[in-house]
C-alpha positions in Angstrom: 24.0 58.7 -81.3 23.3 55.7 -79.1 25.4 56.8 -76.2 27.3 53.5 -75.8 30.9 53.3 -74.7 33.1 51.3 -77.0 36.7 50.1 -76.3 39.1 49.3 -79.0 42.0 47.0 -78.1 45.4 48.0 -79.7 47.7 45.0 -80.2 50.3 46.4 -82.6 52.5 49.5 -82.9 50.0 51.2 -85.2 46.2 51.2 -85.3 43.3 52.8 -87.1 40.5 54.3 -85.1 37.0 52.8 -85.6 35.0 54.7 -88.2 31.6 53.2 -87.2 29.8 52.3 -84.0 29.7 48.6 -83.2 27.0 48.8 -80.5 23.8 46.6 -80.8 21.6 49.7 -81.1 23.5 51.1 -84.1 23.7 47.6 -85.7 19.9 47.3 -85.3 19.3 50.6 -86.9 22.0 50.0 -89.5 23.6 53.3 -88.6 27.3 54.2 -88.6 26.9 56.5 -85.7 29.3 59.2 -84.6 32.3 58.3 -82.5 34.2 60.7 -80.2 37.5 59.7 -78.9 37.8 59.9 -75.1 41.4 60.0 -74.1 40.7 60.2 -70.4 38.6 57.1 -70.6 41.4 55.1 -72.3 43.4 52.6 -70.4 47.2 52.6 -70.8 49.9 50.2 -69.9 53.4 51.3 -68.7 55.8 50.4 -71.5 59.6 50.8 -72.0 61.8 49.7 -74.8 65.4 48.8 -73.6 68.4 48.1 -75.8 70.6 45.4 -74.4 74.2 45.3 -75.5 77.0 42.8 -74.9 79.8 43.6 -72.5 83.1 44.6 -74.0 84.9 41.6 -72.4 82.5 39.2 -73.9 82.8 40.4 -77.5 85.2 38.2 -79.7 88.2 39.9 -81.1 87.4 41.9 -84.2 83.6 41.9 -83.7 81.3 44.6 -82.6 78.9 44.2 -79.6 75.5 42.7 -80.5 72.3 44.4 -79.4 68.9 43.0 -78.5 65.6 44.8 -78.0 63.8 44.3 -74.6 60.2 45.2 -74.0 59.2 46.0 -70.4 55.7 46.3 -69.2 54.1 47.7 -66.0 56.3 47.1 -62.9 59.4 46.2 -64.9 59.6 49.7 -66.4 62.2 52.3 -65.1 64.1 49.6 -63.2 67.3 50.0 -65.4 69.2 53.1 -66.4 71.6 53.5 -69.3 74.9 51.9 -68.4 73.6 49.3 -65.9 74.7 45.7 -66.1 71.6 43.5 -65.8 70.5 39.9 -66.1 67.1 39.7 -68.0 64.8 36.6 -68.1 62.0 36.7 -70.6 60.3 35.2 -73.6 62.0 35.3 -77.0 59.4 36.5 -79.5 59.4 37.5 -83.2 58.5 41.0 -84.1 57.0 41.2 -87.6 57.9 44.2 -89.8 55.2 46.8 -90.5 54.6 49.0 -93.5 56.7 48.8 -96.7 59.4 46.8 -94.9 56.9 43.9 -94.5 56.6 43.5 -98.3 60.4 43.4 -98.7 61.0 41.1 -95.7 58.6 38.3 -96.6 58.7 35.7 -93.9 61.6 37.3 -92.1 60.9 39.0 -88.8 62.9 40.9 -86.2 63.3 39.4 -82.7 62.8 40.8 -79.2 62.6 39.6 -75.6 59.5 40.3 -73.5 61.0 40.8 -70.0 59.7 38.8 -67.1 62.4 39.5 -64.5 65.2 42.1 -64.4 68.1 41.6 -62.0 70.6 44.4 -61.5 74.2 43.0 -61.2 75.7 46.2 -59.6 74.0 48.5 -57.1 74.6 52.2 -57.2 76.4 54.1 -54.5 73.3 55.3 -52.7 71.8 51.9 -52.3 75.1 50.4 -51.2 75.5 53.1 -48.5 71.9 52.5 -47.2 72.1 48.7 -47.2 72.7 46.9 -43.9 75.2 44.2 -44.8 77.1 42.7 -41.8 79.9 41.4 -43.9 80.5 44.8 -45.4 80.4 46.5 -42.0 82.9 44.0 -40.6 85.2 44.6 -43.5 85.0 48.4 -43.0 85.7 48.0 -39.3 88.8 45.9 -40.2 90.0 48.7 -42.5 89.5 51.3 -39.8 91.5 49.4 -37.3 94.4 49.0 -39.7 97.2 51.6 -39.5 97.7 51.7 -43.3 94.1 51.5 -44.5 94.9 53.0 -47.9 97.7 50.5 -48.5 95.4 47.6 -47.5 92.8 48.7 -50.1 95.5 49.3 -52.7 96.7 45.8 -52.3 93.2 44.6 -53.3 93.3 46.4 -56.7 94.5 44.1 -59.5 96.5 41.7 -57.2 97.8 39.8 -60.2 99.9 42.9 -61.2 103.0 43.3 -59.1 104.1 46.7 -57.9 102.6 50.1 -58.9 101.7 50.8 -55.3 101.4 54.5 -55.9 99.3 54.1 -58.9 96.9 51.7 -57.1 96.7 54.1 -54.2 95.7 56.9 -56.6 93.1 54.7 -58.2 91.6 53.9 -54.8 91.4 57.6 -54.0 89.6 58.2 -57.3 87.1 55.4 -56.6 86.3 56.7 -53.2 86.3 60.4 -54.2 85.6 63.3 -51.9 82.3 64.8 -50.7 80.6 67.2 -53.1 80.8 70.8 -52.1 77.6 73.0 -52.2 78.2 76.7 -52.5 76.0 79.4 -50.9 74.2 80.0 -54.2 73.3 76.3 -54.6 75.9 75.3 -57.2 77.4 71.9 -56.6 81.1 71.2 -57.1 82.1 67.5 -57.5 84.7 66.1 -55.3 85.9 63.5 -57.9 89.4 63.6 -59.3 90.7 62.7 -62.8 93.8 60.6 -63.4 96.0 60.3 -66.4 98.2 57.2 -66.6 101.3 57.6 -68.7 104.1 55.1 -69.3 105.8 52.7 -71.6 103.9 50.0 -73.5 103.5 46.8 -71.5 103.4 48.3 -68.0 99.7 47.2 -67.3 98.0 50.5 -67.8 95.1 48.9 -69.7 94.8 46.1 -67.2 94.5 48.6 -64.4 91.8 50.5 -66.3 89.8 47.3 -67.0 90.0 46.2 -63.4 88.8 49.6 -62.1 85.9 49.7 -64.5 85.0 46.2 -63.4 85.0 46.7 -59.6 83.3 50.2 -59.8 79.5 50.1 -59.2 79.2 52.1 -62.4 82.1 51.8 -64.8 82.6 52.0 -68.6 85.7 51.0 -70.4 86.4 52.4 -73.9 89.3 53.1 -76.1 90.3 56.4 -77.8 91.5 54.7 -80.9 88.8 55.2 -83.5 86.5 56.9 -81.1 85.1 60.4 -81.7 83.9 63.1 -79.4 80.3 62.4 -80.5 80.6 58.7 -79.5 82.1 59.6 -76.1 79.6 62.4 -75.3 76.3 62.2 -77.1 74.8 61.9 -80.5 71.4 62.6 -82.1 69.7 59.6 -83.6 66.1 58.8 -84.7 64.1 56.5 -82.4 62.9 53.4 -84.2 59.8 53.2 -82.1 58.5 56.8 -82.1 60.4 58.2 -85.1 61.5 61.2 -83.0 65.0 62.6 -82.7 66.5 61.6 -79.4 69.9 62.0 -77.7 71.9 58.8 -77.4 74.4 58.9 -74.6 78.1 58.0 -75.2 80.6 56.5 -72.8 80.8 59.6 -70.5 77.0 59.8 -70.2 76.7 56.1 -69.4 79.4 56.4 -66.7 77.7 59.3 -64.9 78.2 59.0 -61.1 80.8 56.4 -61.9 84.2 55.8 -63.6 84.9 56.2 -67.3 88.2 54.6 -68.4 89.4 55.9 -71.8 92.4 53.9 -73.1 94.7 55.2 -75.8 93.8 58.7 -75.1 96.7 60.1 -77.1 95.3 58.4 -80.3 92.2 60.6 -80.3 91.8 63.6 -82.6 92.6 67.0 -81.0 89.0 68.3 -81.6 87.4 65.2 -80.1 89.7 65.5 -77.1 88.6 69.1 -76.6 84.9 68.1 -76.9 85.3 65.9 -73.8 
């Protein structure tokens, strides 16, 4: 062997390793040489594939949310988590099919966006607590000085809906929550509460749920009509990129450390309700 180090650039999802040495010494001797793959000498780029989905309030009546594939490289990886609301700027590119699908597709190609900038629309609770915002601190001081601070906050919840003061107070308490309790053996007990809204049709139950999911730093709104326990918890799907079986989170997983609003809860099947 000539002892040369050869780099092979990979520009597609699949590649075939070199079977012959391309160094000048081997070309001069007309020898194929013997190549040994050095994984430690390889150079890798950080890569993440993100599935972007339309918001529920932006989907036309009777349609399903559309999805788009986002490719993130280097510093843009691991910025977003499942369930985050983001603004993504990037380059709209075609993604040709590979394998047997390429013969059937012809000139058709899939589309993707190569991300250039990712802007989070909602901050999580920890970043909000650590941020130094003077307007927010002034607003908190005004609430502290008020005799009925809970009533002041409740009046800010869905102001277009008249009445329901007790319900709005309960929703504020759920949004704020209570500190988590850590036992002596290290087990954590959440301080969050669950709320079940029951009433006649047309008393703004769904409107309150949508407003809570919108103002929460992490909120997901879904309906129990037509939903299954698998869609609300988690399902096993095959990844299109790596062809491996992965867990795809449902509404409850996407709303972790946030609020999950399930409308029409009574329309769900009894087994699915138990799975939650």
